[in-house]
C-alpha positions as CSV (number, residue, x, y, z in Angstrom):
1,M,152.3,186.8,105.2
2,E,155.0,184.7,106.8
3,Q,157.5,184.9,103.9
4,L,157.6,188.7,104.3
5,K,157.8,188.6,108.1
6,Q,160.8,186.2,107.8
7,K,162.5,188.6,105.4
8,I,161.9,191.5,107.8
9,R,163.4,189.5,110.7
10,S,166.4,188.4,108.7
11,Q,167.2,191.5,106.7
12,G,165.3,194.4,108.3
13,I,167.2,196.8,110.5
14,V,165.6,198.7,113.3
15,L,167.0,202.2,113.3
16,S,164.8,203.6,116.1
17,D,161.5,202.8,117.8
18,R,159.8,204.4,114.7
19,V,162.1,203.5,111.8
20,L,162.5,200.1,110.2
21,K,165.0,199.9,107.3
22,V,164.1,197.4,104.6
23,D,166.4,198.6,101.8
24,A,167.8,195.1,101.4
25,F,164.6,193.8,99.8
26,L,162.0,196.5,99.3
27,N,163.0,200.1,98.9
28,H,166.5,200.2,97.5
29,Q,167.4,196.6,96.5
30,I,164.3,194.7,95.5
31,D,163.8,190.9,96.0
32,P,161.8,190.0,92.9
33,A,160.6,186.6,94.2
34,L,159.3,188.3,97.3
35,M,157.6,191.0,95.3
36,Q,155.9,188.4,93.1
37,A,154.6,186.7,96.2
38,I,153.4,190.0,97.6
39,G,151.6,190.8,94.3
40,Q,149.9,187.4,94.4
41,E,148.8,187.9,98.0
42,F,147.3,191.4,97.2
43,A,145.6,189.9,94.2
44,R,144.1,187.1,96.3
45,R,142.7,189.6,98.8
46,F,141.3,192.0,96.3
47,R,140.4,189.8,93.3
48,E,136.6,190.0,93.9
49,D,136.6,193.8,94.4
50,G,136.3,195.0,90.8
51,V,139.7,196.7,90.7
52,T,140.4,198.5,87.4
53,K,143.5,200.4,88.4
54,I,146.2,200.2,91.0
55,V,147.7,203.5,92.4
56,T,150.9,203.9,94.4
57,I,153.6,206.6,95.0
58,E,157.0,206.5,93.5
59,A,159.3,204.8,94.2
60,S,159.1,202.1,96.8
61,G,155.5,201.2,96.2
62,I,156.1,200.5,92.5
63,A,157.5,197.0,92.7
64,P,154.6,195.5,94.8
65,A,152.0,197.5,92.9
66,V,153.3,196.2,89.5
67,M,153.3,192.6,90.7
68,A,149.7,193.0,92.0
69,G,148.8,194.7,88.7
70,L,150.2,191.8,86.8
71,E,148.2,189.3,88.9
72,L,145.0,191.3,88.6
73,G,145.5,192.2,84.9
74,V,145.1,195.9,85.5
75,P,147.3,199.0,84.9
76,V,149.4,200.5,87.6
77,I,149.7,204.3,88.0
78,F,152.3,205.8,90.3
79,A,152.0,209.3,91.6
80,R,155.0,211.3,90.8
81,K,156.8,213.3,93.5
82,H,159.0,215.4,91.2
83,Q,158.1,217.9,88.5
84,S,158.6,216.5,85.0
85,L,158.7,218.2,81.7
86,T,156.2,215.7,80.3
87,L,153.8,215.8,83.3
88,T,152.5,219.4,83.4
89,D,148.9,219.6,82.3
90,N,145.6,218.2,83.7
91,L,147.1,217.0,86.9
92,L,145.4,215.7,90.1
93,T,147.6,216.8,93.0
94,A,148.0,216.5,96.7
95,S,150.6,217.4,99.3
96,V,152.2,214.6,101.3
97,Y,154.6,214.8,104.2
98,S,157.2,212.1,104.6
99,F,158.3,211.3,108.1
100,T,161.3,209.3,107.0
101,K,162.6,212.0,104.6
102,Q,161.3,215.0,106.7
103,V,160.0,216.7,103.6
104,E,156.7,217.8,102.1
105,S,156.1,216.8,98.5
106,T,153.4,217.5,95.9
107,I,152.4,214.3,94.3
108,A,150.6,214.2,90.9
109,I,148.8,211.9,88.6
110,S,147.6,212.9,85.1
111,T,143.8,213.0,84.6
112,N,144.4,211.0,81.4
113,H,145.0,207.9,83.5
114,L,142.4,208.0,86.2
115,S,138.6,208.6,85.8
116,A,135.3,208.3,87.6
117,N,134.9,204.9,85.9
118,D,137.8,203.5,87.9
119,R,137.8,201.3,91.0
120,V,141.2,201.8,92.6
121,L,143.4,199.7,94.8
122,I,146.0,201.7,96.6
123,I,149.3,199.9,97.3
124,D,152.2,201.2,99.3
125,D,155.3,199.9,101.0
126,F,154.5,201.4,104.5
127,L,151.6,202.6,106.5
128,A,152.6,204.7,109.5
129,N,150.7,208.0,110.0
130,G,148.7,207.6,106.8
131,K,149.9,210.8,105.1
132,A,150.8,209.1,101.8
133,A,147.6,207.1,101.8
134,K,145.5,210.3,102.4
135,G,147.3,212.1,99.6
136,L,146.5,209.2,97.2
137,I,142.9,209.1,98.4
138,S,142.6,212.8,97.7
139,I,143.8,212.4,94.2
140,I,141.5,209.4,93.6
141,Q,138.6,211.4,95.0
142,Q,139.5,214.4,92.7
143,A,139.2,212.0,89.7
144,G,135.8,210.8,91.0
145,A,137.0,207.2,91.2
146,S,136.0,204.8,93.9
147,I,138.4,203.0,96.3
148,A,138.4,199.3,96.7
149,G,140.9,199.4,99.6
150,L,144.5,199.8,100.6
151,G,147.1,197.1,100.3
152,I,150.1,197.8,102.6
153,V,153.3,195.8,102.6
154,I,154.4,196.8,106.1
155,E,152.2,198.5,108.6
156,K,153.5,200.2,111.7
157,S,150.4,199.5,113.8
158,F,151.8,201.5,116.7
159,Q,151.2,204.7,114.7
160,N,147.8,206.3,113.8
161,G,147.5,205.6,110.1
162,R,145.4,202.5,110.2
163,R,143.0,203.8,112.9
164,E,142.4,207.1,111.0
165,L,141.9,205.4,107.6
166,E,139.5,202.7,109.1
167,E,137.6,205.5,110.9
168,A,137.2,207.2,107.5
169,G,135.7,203.9,106.2
170,Y,138.6,202.4,104.2
171,R,139.5,198.7,104.0
172,I,143.1,198.1,104.8
173,E,144.9,194.8,104.1
174,S,148.4,194.8,105.5
175,L,150.8,191.9,104.9
176,A,153.0,192.5,107.9
177,R,151.7,194.4,110.9
178,V,154.5,195.6,113.2
179,Q,153.4,196.1,116.8
180,S,156.6,197.5,118.1
181,L,160.2,198.3,117.2
182,A,161.3,198.8,120.9
183,D,164.7,197.7,122.0
184,G,165.8,197.1,118.4
185,Q,163.4,194.2,117.9
186,V,160.6,193.8,115.4
187,Q,157.4,192.5,117.1
188,F,154.5,191.6,114.8
189,I,150.8,191.4,115.4
190,D,149.9,187.9,114.4
């Protein structure tokens, strides 16, 4: 998706050969027009897949997931990372390690919102090692739901996430595939 790549080139900041900071438009400040275009693109790619729900993790996946949900006309569920007084019973949970935050979190979705009748599209901001995606897959499997695929805004293709998920049989649609962050430069796979 060229619009996203241009935004990464102009406003993304390479912090290291593994970390790309995109807080100017995706995971702190949000560019609504870009999120709308991202939602439209995910909807285009998954429109024929029978998606009944979209699942993401709070917080950075919410904006692109909501826009895709709007385009597909389906609800969006976000897995919560923090305990809540209102989210305590009948939970589907998984443990997820965040490389960026260097912390392990338990994510949770209520069984009230996800069932075996659902066909789920997972949307997330980044795919690197695949830990978040695997946590969401675990939760969806616990509910007995099926998975249409994974929509990823930015994929770090130089890490193992895509390979491991594809080997497990999952379809991955990434809008920007980063080949390298070496020398402070973002190189994309075309």
